[in-house]
N, C-alpha and C positions, 0 to 999 in steps of 0.2 A: 504494499499499501504505499509506503513512504517513495516510492519511484513513481507513482502515479502523476501523469500531467507532464511529464519530462520529454515526450516523443521519442521514447524507447521503442514503442510499440511499432511507431511507424517506421523507425530506423529498421528493426526486424524484419518487418514486413517489406521493404524495399530490398533489402539485403536478399530475402529469399527470392523474391522476383527475379531479381538480376541473376541467381544462381540458376533459376529455371529457365532463363535465356540462354546460358551456358551451355545447359544440356539440351539444346534445342526444342525445348516446349513450343508449342505453337500457340497454345493459349492457356489461360491461368481461371479456374471457377474457384471462388472463396464463398462460404455461406456464414452465416451467423443469424442469431435471433433478431427479430426486428426491434427489441427492446434493449438491446446491445448497442447504445450509442457509442460508445466508446469505439468498438470494432468498426463500425459503419463509419465512423471519422476516419480510421487509419484507412479503410477502402479507399473512400474519398480521395485521400491526399495522395495515395500512390496512383491516383488515376483510373481506377475500376470505377463501374456504371452499373447502377443495378438492372440484372437483365429481367429477373422475374421474382414473383413471391410465391411461397409455397406455404401452404397450412399443415398442421401436424395434427392428427386427429387421435385420440384416445380414451379408452372405455376403462373404467376403474371396476374391478371385480365387485359383483353384487349390487351394480346401479344399471338404470336403464335411462335413456336421455329422448326427449321427443322433440 
């Protein structure tokens, strides 16, 4: 927590993208929860664009939903 807000995540993400290019990756797909504002900022700072949003559905044992 004491390292938050210093741009370290953005630096690590950019290094990772650079390594992927060196390995001849033709594209990168990253994902995060829609509520993870920090990771969304990292994606945007690295030049990533939101392609689409997906929902995850879960049912808990012993419950029903309508």
